[in-house]
C-alpha positions, 0 to 999 in steps of 0.5 A: 229401759224402764225401772219398775223396781225404782223408787221416786224421791218423796216429796210432800204433797203440799210441796208437789201440788201446786194447788196446795201452795196458795192458802187462800185458794186452797181453803176457798176450794176446800170450802167448795168441796166440802160444801158441795159433798155435804149438800149432796149427802144432806140435800141442803143448799151449797151456799147455805153450807158453805156460809157455815164453814170457817174461812180461817182454818183453826190450828189443830190441838196438839195430841200426845200419845198415851200409854194403855190404862190397863 
């Protein structure tokens, strides 16, 4: 009998998606995706756009929450 109101155990996508487990493959596929989407939007060449994207990921800046200035 199916359980429609049962919740699935929550796993981060990085753990459940096999394509995200290999960092080199993830980065290559991300560059392909971004460059092809950008080429469609701008009319540029996929290869040209892909060459402008960094191959090594940059660390994300640490952001802190600030209260309202008012």
